[in-house]
N, C-alpha and C positions, 0 to 999 in steps of 0.2 A: 419836329414830330413830337406830339404830346406824349406824356407818360401816364399810364393808367394807375391810380392808387391800388386797384385790385391786384395788378401784376406785382407791384412793389411788395404788397402784403404777402402774396404767394411766395415770392423769393425769400422773404425773411422767414416764413413758416417752414418751407422745405429745407432751407439751410440749417435751421435750428434742429429739425428732425434728424438730418444727417449727422449733425454734431453729437446727438445723443448716442448713436451707435459707436462713435469713436471712443466714447467714455468707457466701453467695456474693457479696454486694455490700457487704460492710463497708468502711468508709473508715478503720478503725483500722490503723496501720502494723504490719507483722509483722517481727520481728527476722530479720536475715539469718543463715544458718547460718555457723558459724565453721570448719567442717571441710570445706566444699565439698559437703556433702550426704552422708547416710549411705547405705550400700548397702541397696537395697530401698525407699528413700524416694524422694520426688519431687525430683530434682536440678534441675528447671527451675522451682521455685516462684517466684512473682512476689510483690512486695509487695501487701498486701491491697487497696490502692486501685486496683491495675492490673487487677483481674479484669474490669471492665467496659470497660476501654480496648481499642481495636481492636488485635488481634494478627494472627497469621498466619491466613489464610483456611482454614477447615476445612469439609469436606463431610460432612453428617450424613444418613444414610438414615432414613426414618421409615415405619413400617408399623403399621396398626391395623385392627380390624374395620370393617365397613360402618357408616356413620352412620345406622342405622335406629332410633335411640333418642336422645333429647335429650342425655343424658349422654355417650354415645359420640360424637355429633357435636361436642360441646364439647371433648372430648379432642383431636380433630384440629384444630379451628379455633384452639384456644388454643396448641397446639404451633406451628402456622404463624405465629400472631401473635407468639409469643415469639421465634422465629427471625428475624423481620423487624426486631426491635429491634437486631440485631447486624450491623454491616457485614461482619464477618468470618465469618459463617455462611452456607453454601449448603445449604439443606434440600431434599433430594430426597424428595418425598412419593409413596409408592406408593398406588395406588387402594385404598380401603377394601374389605375383602372378608371374608366369612364362610366362604370356601372355604380349608380348611387347606392343601391342595396348592398353591393359588395364592399364599398367603402365604409358604410355604416357598420357592417360586420367586422371590418378590420379594426375600427375604433373600439367596438365591443370587446374584441380579443385583447386589445391593449389594456382595457379596464380590468378584464378578468385576470390578466397577468400581473396587474399591480405595478405598471411602469411608473416612473417618477415624474414624467411629463410627456405630453403629446404635441408634436408639431404637425399641423394639417393644412394643406391647401385643398379645400373641398372642391369636388367637381361641381357641386351645387350647394352654395352656402346655406340656403333655406332648408334644403333637405337634410343637411348634416347638423343643423342647429340642435335638435333634440338630443342626439347621442353625445354631442360635445358637452351639452349641459349636464348629462349624466356623468361624464368624466369629471367635470368640475365639482359636482356634488359628491363624488367619490374621493375628493381631495387631490385630484390629479390636475395640475395646471395645464391648460390648453393654450397653445400659441397658434392663433388663426392667421394664415398667410394669404394675402392677395384677394380672395373672394370672401367677403364678410358674412358672418352668421347674422341671423335676424334678431338675435337677442343678446343684450350685453352680458347676460349671465353665462353665455356659452364659451367665453374665452377669458383667460387672465390678461393676455396681451394680444393685440392685433398689429400685424405689420403689413403695410400697404404700399403699393406703388402709387403714383400720382397721375391718374388718367387725364383729369382736367389740366393738370400742369403740363403734361405732354403736349396737349394742343396749344397751350399758351406758349411753351418753348418753341414749338415749330412755327407758330404764327409770328412770334416776336422776331425769330431769325429772318423769316421772309420779309417782314416789315423793314428790318434793318437793311435788307438787300434791295427792296423794291418800293420802300415807302415814299420815295420822291417821284414815283411813276403811278399816278392815280388811275391810269387806264390799264395797268398791268393785269394780265389774266392769270388767276390762281385756280388750280384744280386740286381736288382732294380725292384720294382713294381710301375709303374707310374699310373697316372690318365688317363684322356682322351687325347690321343696324338695329336688331332687336335687343342687343346686349347693352346694359347701362354703361359699361366701360367704353363702348364705341360712341354712345351718345355724349358721354362726358368729354371724350377726346375732341369730338366735333364741336362741342360748345366752347371749349377752351380755345380752339383754333379760330372759330368765328369771332370770339370776343377780342382776341389779340389782334386779328386783322382789322377789326372795326376801329381799333385805337389809332391806326395809321391811315384810315380811309380806304382800305381794301376790303374785298369780300370774296367769297367762294363763287367763282363763275361756273365751274363744271364740277360735278360730284358723282362718283359711283361708289358702290359698296361691293366688296368681295367677301371672302369667308375665311380669311387667315390661312389659306392654302396656296401653294404655288400655282395650281391650276386655276383657282378662283382669281388670283391676282392677275394672271395673264389674260383671262377672259374679260374681266372688268376693265382692264387697261386698254385692251384692243377696242372695246366699245367707246371708252373715253376719247381715245385718240382719233377715232373716226368722227366723233361729234364735235371735237374742238380742233380746228385746223391750226390755231396758233395758241401757244401756252407759254407763260413766262416762268411759272414755278408750280411744282407738284408737291403735296405732302402725302406720303403713303404711310398709313397708320402702323404697318407691321412689316418688319424686315423678312420674316419667313415668306409671306405672300409677295414680298418685294423681289424675290428671285423670279417669279412669274411676271411681275411688273416690268422688270428690266428686259426680260425676254421679249415681251410685247413691244417695248420701246425700240429695241434693236431690230425686230422684224419690220417695224414701221419706218425705220430709217429716220427717226426724229431725234434731234439733239438741240433744239432751239431754246430749251428750258433747263433749269436745274431742279434737282429733286432732293427733298429731305425725307429720310427714312424714319422708322419708329421701332423702338425696342433695343437696338444696339447690337446687331449681330456682327460677327467677325467678317462675314462676307461683305456687308455694306461698308464696314470700316476699311477693308482692303480696297474697295472701290474708291473711297475717299482718298486713300493714300496714293492711288495710281495717278491721280491728276488728269486723267483723260476720260473720266466717266461723267455722266449727268448727275450722279450722286455726289452732292456737295456736303451733306451733313446727315446725321441721324440723331434722334432723341432717345435717351436711355430710359428704358423701363426695366429696372434692375432684376436680373435673374438670380440675384443673391438673397432674395427675400427669405427663402427657406433656410439658407445657410445662417443668416442673421437670426432666424427663429431657433436654430439649434443652439447658437451661442446664448440666447436669452433663456431658453429652456434649461440649459446647464446652470445658469446663474440662479434661476428660480428654484430649481431642485436642490441646489447646494446652499440656499439661503443667503445668496450674495446680491449685491446691487450693482448699478452702473456707476462706476467710480467717479466720474467727472460731475455727477449730479450731487447737489446738497441733499436732495431727497434720498432716503435710504431704501427705496423700493424701485423695482423695474417699472417703467411707465406702462400705462394701460394701452396706449396707442402710439405707434411710430409710423410716420409717413416719409418715404424716401424721396429724394430729389429727382427731377427729370432734366438733367443737363443736356446741352447740345454738344455733340461731338463733331468737330471740323478738322481740317488738316493741321490746324495749330495745336490741337490737344489729343489727336487720335492715338498717339503712342501711349498716352496715359491710360486710356480705356481699353485698348486692344487686348492686353493680356487677360482681361476678365470677361471678354466677349464670348458669346456662344456661337456655334456653327449652325447656320440655317440648313 
């Protein structure tokens, strides 16, 4: 089976991004600057080992959409848990909302209170761009999580999952399992087709399958809900009497997907999930489920945002980097979880 240079580049890039986050807690000493700090650099850099030591107390504002989805709930709960690890972090958590105007008001309140940093997963990145820019202009560093703003001036640092990489990871796994079967039937259960993240996941999946001579034979789209997953899967199973593999984009809707599969009495295929819920990892562990793997879309993004907001507010950097500033952009890896490594990922998984 041939190997696509695009996939190799992706792997290098995502692994490098993941390595950046490890640098926040390195115990390796960092050389002191000999010139007192360069203009434009961080003149308050601390030795690497001091990043986790208690420093000046900083106030971080946090805003995210409503926790009406297992992954989104985990975003908020893990951000709160991460902040509680630091004696020098006061996290002000705004009520989760899917009301764009309310979220704008929340950020305005953070600005008026003069918080030291803001971590925000916007319900709508475009709609929140202007108020985030106002925060930056007020001297408050903004950490943009998951859904990007439309202006580079709206955030100091952006932390993203890898939607295209999710598709590549899922497609690569299926290629490894079925690449010697050119007639294998592959199905895809997407999320909301109008969303760029869904389009990116599907494109990555198609590109990876193409590399081993496979393609998507049957495709349906759901809506990231249990009910939508069940309905879309029922339609898929009726249309496709034989399937070899399914990739489901989202483990929350996967609860409904599994229900439809069980109701149809189908088990001739294996399934790869998406996002990395504890439910699907337990299915993998059981050994008697059609779920054979799931692809991580990290629910730690806001928790990472809290860590980086603390570093920025305290004038610190990421210790394992030679650069003395927190990066502008970090993209997290999309690894595949199987029975071989599920125990490594299960403790950090979210409940659907």
